[in-house]
C-alpha positions as CSV (number, residue, x, y, z in Angstrom):
1,M,-59.1,-16.3,-27.9
2,K,-59.0,-18.6,-24.9
3,P,-56.3,-20.0,-22.7
4,F,-54.9,-23.3,-23.9
5,K,-53.0,-26.1,-22.3
6,I,-49.6,-27.8,-23.0
7,R,-50.5,-31.0,-21.3
8,D,-51.5,-29.8,-17.8
9,I,-49.8,-26.4,-18.0
10,E,-52.3,-23.6,-18.7
11,I,-51.1,-20.8,-21.0
12,D,-53.2,-18.0,-19.8
13,P,-53.3,-15.6,-21.6
14,P,-52.5,-17.5,-24.8
15,L,-49.6,-15.1,-25.5
16,I,-46.0,-16.1,-25.6
17,L,-42.7,-14.1,-25.4
18,S,-40.8,-15.5,-28.4
19,P,-37.2,-16.5,-27.7
20,M,-34.6,-14.0,-29.1
21,A,-30.9,-14.7,-28.5
22,G,-29.1,-11.8,-26.9
23,V,-32.5,-10.4,-25.8
24,T,-34.8,-12.8,-23.9
25,D,-32.4,-13.4,-21.0
26,Y,-33.3,-13.6,-17.3
27,T,-33.5,-9.8,-17.0
28,F,-35.6,-9.0,-20.0
29,R,-38.1,-11.9,-19.3
30,R,-38.8,-10.6,-15.8
31,L,-39.2,-7.1,-17.1
32,I,-41.9,-8.3,-19.6
33,K,-43.5,-10.6,-17.1
34,R,-44.0,-7.8,-14.6
35,R,-45.9,-5.8,-17.1
36,G,-48.5,-8.5,-17.3
37,G,-50.4,-10.3,-20.0
38,V,-47.8,-12.9,-21.0
39,G,-48.8,-16.6,-20.6
40,L,-45.4,-18.2,-21.3
41,V,-41.8,-17.0,-21.5
42,V,-39.0,-18.9,-23.2
43,S,-35.3,-18.7,-22.7
44,E,-32.8,-17.7,-25.3
45,F,-31.9,-20.7,-27.4
46,I,-29.2,-22.6,-25.7
47,S,-26.5,-24.7,-27.4
48,V,-26.6,-28.3,-26.1
49,E,-22.9,-28.7,-27.1
50,G,-22.1,-25.9,-24.7
51,L,-24.5,-27.0,-22.1
52,T,-23.4,-30.7,-22.0
53,R,-19.7,-29.7,-21.9
54,G,-20.1,-27.4,-18.9
55,N,-19.9,-24.1,-20.7
56,P,-20.7,-21.4,-18.0
57,K,-22.6,-19.2,-20.4
58,S,-24.9,-22.0,-21.5
59,K,-25.7,-22.9,-17.8
60,R,-26.4,-19.2,-17.0
61,Q,-28.9,-19.1,-19.9
62,M,-31.0,-21.7,-18.1
63,H,-31.3,-19.6,-14.9
64,F,-34.8,-18.4,-14.2
65,D,-36.9,-17.0,-11.3
66,E,-40.2,-18.4,-9.9
67,E,-42.1,-15.3,-11.0
68,E,-41.4,-16.4,-14.6
69,R,-43.4,-19.6,-14.5
70,P,-44.6,-21.2,-16.7
71,F,-41.1,-21.2,-18.2
72,A,-39.7,-23.0,-21.2
73,V,-36.0,-23.7,-21.9
74,Q,-35.2,-23.8,-25.7
75,I,-32.3,-25.9,-26.9
76,F,-30.7,-26.3,-30.3
77,G,-28.3,-28.9,-31.8
78,G,-28.1,-31.7,-34.3
79,R,-27.1,-34.8,-32.3
80,P,-29.9,-36.8,-30.7
81,E,-27.8,-37.9,-27.7
82,R,-26.6,-34.4,-26.9
83,M,-30.1,-33.0,-27.3
84,A,-31.4,-35.6,-24.9
85,M,-28.7,-34.7,-22.4
86,G,-29.5,-31.0,-22.7
87,A,-33.2,-31.7,-22.2
88,E,-32.5,-33.7,-19.1
89,M,-30.5,-30.8,-17.7
90,A,-33.3,-28.4,-18.4
91,E,-35.7,-30.6,-16.5
92,E,-33.3,-30.9,-13.6
93,V,-33.1,-27.1,-13.2
94,G,-36.9,-27.0,-12.9
95,A,-38.1,-25.8,-16.4
96,D,-41.8,-26.4,-17.0
97,I,-41.4,-27.1,-20.7
98,L,-38.6,-28.2,-23.1
99,D,-38.6,-26.5,-26.5
100,V,-36.6,-27.6,-29.5
101,N,-35.4,-24.9,-31.9
102,C,-36.0,-25.9,-35.5
103,G,-36.2,-22.4,-36.8
104,C,-32.9,-20.5,-36.4
105,P,-31.5,-19.5,-39.8
106,A,-28.0,-18.4,-38.6
107,P,-25.4,-20.1,-40.8
108,K,-23.2,-21.3,-37.9
109,V,-26.2,-23.0,-36.4
110,V,-27.4,-24.5,-39.6
111,R,-23.9,-25.7,-40.6
112,N,-23.7,-27.7,-37.4
113,G,-27.0,-29.5,-38.1
114,G,-29.2,-27.4,-35.8
115,G,-32.0,-24.8,-36.1
116,S,-33.7,-24.6,-39.4
117,G,-31.1,-27.0,-40.9
118,L,-33.2,-29.8,-39.4
119,L,-35.9,-28.9,-41.9
120,R,-33.8,-30.5,-44.5
121,E,-33.3,-33.6,-42.3
122,P,-36.7,-34.6,-41.1
123,K,-35.5,-38.2,-40.2
124,Q,-32.7,-36.7,-38.0
125,L,-35.3,-34.4,-36.4
126,E,-37.5,-37.4,-35.7
127,L,-34.6,-39.2,-34.0
128,I,-33.9,-36.1,-31.9
129,L,-37.6,-35.7,-30.8
130,R,-37.9,-39.4,-30.0
131,E,-34.7,-39.4,-28.0
132,I,-35.7,-36.3,-26.0
133,K,-39.2,-37.7,-25.4
134,R,-37.7,-40.8,-23.8
135,S,-35.4,-38.8,-21.6
136,I,-37.8,-36.2,-20.0
137,S,-41.1,-36.2,-18.2
138,I,-42.0,-32.5,-18.8
139,P,-43.8,-31.5,-22.0
140,L,-41.8,-31.3,-25.3
141,T,-42.6,-28.5,-27.8
142,L,-41.2,-27.5,-31.1
143,K,-40.4,-24.1,-32.7
144,V,-40.3,-24.4,-36.5
145,R,-40.2,-22.4,-39.7
146,T,-42.4,-23.1,-42.8
147,G,-39.6,-24.8,-44.7
148,Y,-35.9,-24.4,-45.7
149,S,-36.8,-22.6,-48.9
150,E,-39.8,-21.6,-50.8
151,S,-39.4,-24.6,-53.1
152,T,-39.1,-27.0,-50.1
153,I,-42.1,-26.0,-47.9
154,N,-42.6,-29.0,-45.5
155,V,-44.0,-27.5,-42.3
156,V,-47.2,-29.6,-42.4
157,D,-45.3,-32.8,-42.8
158,I,-42.9,-31.8,-40.0
159,A,-45.8,-30.9,-37.7
160,K,-47.6,-34.3,-38.3
161,M,-44.3,-36.2,-37.6
162,A,-43.7,-34.1,-34.5
163,E,-47.2,-34.9,-33.2
164,Q,-46.5,-38.6,-33.7
165,C,-43.3,-38.2,-31.7
166,G,-45.2,-36.9,-28.7
167,V,-44.6,-33.1,-29.2
168,E,-47.4,-31.3,-27.4
169,H,-47.2,-27.8,-28.9
170,I,-45.9,-26.5,-32.2
171,Q,-44.9,-22.8,-32.7
172,V,-44.7,-21.8,-36.3
173,H,-42.7,-18.8,-37.6
174,G,-44.3,-18.0,-40.9
175,R,-41.0,-17.6,-42.9
176,T,-38.6,-20.0,-44.5
177,R,-35.0,-20.3,-43.5
178,E,-33.9,-18.6,-46.7
179,Q,-36.1,-15.6,-45.9
180,G,-34.4,-15.1,-42.6
181,Y,-36.3,-12.1,-41.2
182,K,-37.1,-10.4,-44.6
183,G,-40.4,-10.0,-46.2
184,L,-43.7,-10.9,-44.5
185,A,-44.5,-14.0,-42.5
186,N,-47.0,-16.3,-44.3
187,W,-49.8,-16.9,-41.9
188,D,-51.7,-19.1,-44.4
189,R,-49.1,-21.7,-43.8
190,I,-49.5,-21.4,-40.1
191,R,-53.2,-21.9,-40.6
192,E,-52.5,-25.1,-42.6
193,V,-50.5,-26.5,-39.7
194,K,-53.3,-25.7,-37.2
195,E,-55.7,-27.6,-39.5
196,A,-53.4,-30.6,-39.9
197,V,-52.7,-31.5,-36.3
198,S,-54.7,-32.0,-33.1
199,I,-52.1,-30.5,-30.7
200,P,-52.0,-26.8,-29.9
201,V,-50.4,-24.6,-32.5
202,S,-49.2,-21.0,-32.0
203,G,-48.2,-18.5,-34.7
204,N,-45.2,-16.1,-34.9
205,G,-44.2,-13.4,-37.3
206,D,-44.6,-9.6,-37.6
207,V,-46.9,-9.1,-34.6
208,T,-46.0,-5.6,-33.5
209,S,-49.5,-4.3,-33.1
210,I,-52.6,-5.5,-31.4
211,E,-54.7,-5.1,-34.5
212,Y,-52.4,-7.2,-36.6
213,G,-52.2,-10.0,-34.0
214,M,-56.0,-10.1,-33.5
215,Q,-56.5,-10.2,-37.3
216,R,-54.1,-13.1,-37.7
217,W,-55.6,-15.0,-34.8
218,R,-59.1,-14.7,-36.3
219,E,-57.9,-15.7,-39.7
220,T,-55.9,-18.8,-38.6
221,G,-57.6,-20.1,-35.5
222,V,-54.3,-20.6,-33.8
223,D,-54.3,-21.4,-30.1
224,G,-51.6,-18.8,-29.2
225,I,-49.6,-15.9,-30.5
226,L,-45.9,-15.3,-30.1
227,I,-44.4,-11.8,-29.9
228,G,-40.7,-11.1,-30.2
229,R,-39.4,-7.7,-31.3
230,G,-42.8,-6.1,-30.6
231,A,-42.1,-6.6,-26.9
232,M,-38.9,-4.6,-27.1
233,Q,-40.6,-1.8,-28.8
234,N,-43.5,-2.0,-26.3
235,P,-43.1,-4.0,-23.1
236,W,-46.9,-3.5,-22.4
237,I,-47.9,-5.2,-25.7
238,F,-49.0,-8.5,-24.0
239,R,-51.1,-6.6,-21.4
240,Q,-52.7,-4.6,-24.2
241,F,-53.3,-7.7,-26.3
242,N,-54.9,-9.4,-23.3
243,D,-57.1,-6.3,-22.7
244,A,-58.3,-6.5,-26.4
245,I,-59.0,-10.2,-26.0
246,E,-61.1,-9.6,-22.9
247,G,-62.9,-6.6,-24.5
248,R,-61.2,-3.9,-22.5
249,E,-59.6,-0.7,-23.8
250,P,-55.9,-1.5,-24.2
251,Y,-53.7,-0.1,-21.4
252,Q,-51.7,3.0,-22.4
253,P,-48.6,3.8,-20.2
254,G,-47.8,7.4,-19.6
255,V,-44.4,9.1,-20.0
256,E,-43.4,8.6,-16.3
257,E,-44.1,4.9,-16.6
258,K,-42.1,4.6,-19.7
259,K,-39.2,6.2,-18.0
260,S,-39.6,3.9,-14.9
261,V,-39.5,0.8,-17.1
262,L,-36.1,1.8,-18.7
263,L,-34.7,2.6,-15.2
264,E,-36.0,-0.6,-13.8
265,F,-34.4,-2.6,-16.6
266,F,-31.1,-0.8,-16.3
267,G,-31.1,-1.3,-12.5
268,M,-31.7,-5.1,-13.0
269,C,-28.9,-5.2,-15.6
270,R,-26.4,-3.5,-13.2
271,E,-27.2,-5.9,-10.4
272,E,-26.8,-9.0,-12.6
273,M,-23.9,-8.3,-15.0
274,P,-20.7,-6.2,-15.4
275,E,-21.3,-2.5,-16.1
276,I,-20.0,-2.7,-19.7
277,V,-22.5,-5.4,-20.5
278,A,-25.3,-3.6,-18.7
279,L,-24.6,-0.5,-20.8
280,G,-24.8,-2.5,-24.0
281,K,-28.1,-4.1,-22.9
282,M,-29.6,-0.7,-22.1
283,K,-28.6,0.7,-25.5
284,Q,-30.1,-2.4,-27.1
285,L,-33.5,-2.0,-25.5
286,A,-33.6,1.8,-25.8
287,G,-32.9,1.4,-29.5
288,Q,-36.2,-0.3,-29.9
289,F,-38.2,1.2,-27.1
290,T,-37.8,4.8,-28.3
291,K,-38.9,4.2,-31.9
292,G,-41.8,6.5,-32.7
293,L,-41.3,8.7,-29.6
294,P,-40.8,12.5,-30.2
295,G,-37.0,13.1,-30.3
296,G,-36.3,9.4,-30.1
297,A,-33.6,9.4,-32.7
298,Q,-31.6,12.2,-31.0
299,F,-32.0,10.5,-27.6
300,R,-30.7,7.2,-29.0
301,Q,-27.6,8.9,-30.5
302,T,-27.0,10.5,-27.1
303,L,-27.4,7.2,-25.3
304,Y,-25.2,5.3,-27.7
305,H,-22.4,7.7,-27.0
306,S,-22.8,7.3,-23.2
307,H,-19.8,5.6,-21.6
308,S,-20.9,5.1,-18.0
309,A,-24.0,4.3,-15.9
310,D,-24.1,7.8,-14.6
311,E,-24.2,9.3,-18.1
312,I,-27.0,7.0,-19.1
313,L,-29.1,7.8,-16.0
314,V,-28.6,11.5,-16.6
315,N,-29.5,11.2,-20.3
316,I,-32.7,9.2,-19.5
317,T,-33.8,11.6,-16.8
318,T,-33.2,14.6,-19.1
319,Y,-34.9,13.2,-22.1
320,F,-38.1,12.1,-20.3
321,E,-38.3,15.3,-18.4
322,T,-38.2,17.2,-21.7
323,L,-40.8,14.8,-23.1
324,R,-43.0,15.3,-20.1
325,R,-43.0,19.1,-20.5
326,G,-43.9,18.7,-24.1
327,E,-41.1,21.0,-25.2
328,M,-39.6,18.6,-27.8
329,F,-41.0,18.9,-31.3
330,G,-43.7,21.4,-30.4
331,D,-45.2,21.0,-33.9
332,G,-46.3,17.5,-33.0
333,R,-44.0,15.6,-35.3
334,I,-43.5,11.9,-34.5
335,E,-40.8,9.8,-35.9
336,K,-41.9,7.4,-38.6
337,D,-38.8,5.3,-38.9
338,E,-39.2,1.6,-39.0
339,P,-37.6,-0.6,-36.3
340,P,-34.6,-2.6,-37.5
341,Q,-35.1,-6.3,-38.1
342,I,-34.1,-8.4,-35.1
343,E,-32.6,-11.8,-35.7
344,S,-34.8,-13.7,-33.2
345,C,-32.4,-16.5,-32.7
346,S,-28.9,-15.4,-33.7
347,A,-27.3,-12.8,-31.5
348,G,-26.3,-10.3,-34.1
349,A,-24.7,-7.0,-33.4
350,F,-27.0,-4.3,-32.0
351,Y,-25.7,-0.8,-32.6
352,G,-22.1,-1.9,-32.6
353,L,-22.3,-4.1,-29.5
């Protein structure tokens, strides 16, 4: 698995942090970038209706730091002129790449003609892509699902059309809109896209382990791999994946390093947002991060009932100290609970947030 280029931008390693609304914000992207091994990070998906009407939240979502480069802004909407305006704004703030969301299954997005709703309107999508292409000089990329439903699979046709419009990289989530985030991603359809176009193609869906990602890469020949919720469960997954690509033993963080990452994330959250929001973000990440750790379920319950930054800090310190001493679950039991499905593009409720 070698680095690839989106025009003249090298994606090295060929591993991409998949955009997740309510997750891949400025804080989380930097946390992941600092762990190493990620070749491209993407913003949360941003509404062009909000962006072009001066919505403060939409503008904040475009904020990024130089350490994040290469950095892509992802936008969504259904009106060509608004999408072009949003794309221009992304280029103006310095984004390296403009990505169009054609995959979000959230009803409110689809109802307004955006996200995976565009899979039912390929002519409209073509108008949007051509209008954006005329409006920006940075590379244009597309995130797409395999189809709106199992009976209307059209991802290969969409990919061919997008290539003709000047799209320079296609990212395929191997599920239909109707699937949402249920069932397994169909990587055979991702392979069909890779075989049908000459531009780079990356695959997305269910990559929560190095073994699974390497297997899908070998089977499909994709240029890149996107990882979403796997990065919440394991912020080192990109570094580990890159180690495997280069023939090294995948890096394994110790207990102290895991504690440090949670504290680093919480510290960044507290610097950048109101405390109540920072508390929610911390609970959101910890809910994934502690899956499979000894005593993780009990720790999560304690954390969810914490009502101040001081409480959270004490609870984190106590838990990891106990973990380090090896006093918790002395019989060696490890939780086997599966992580909850994360809606990668619609900011659903996390643990009551």
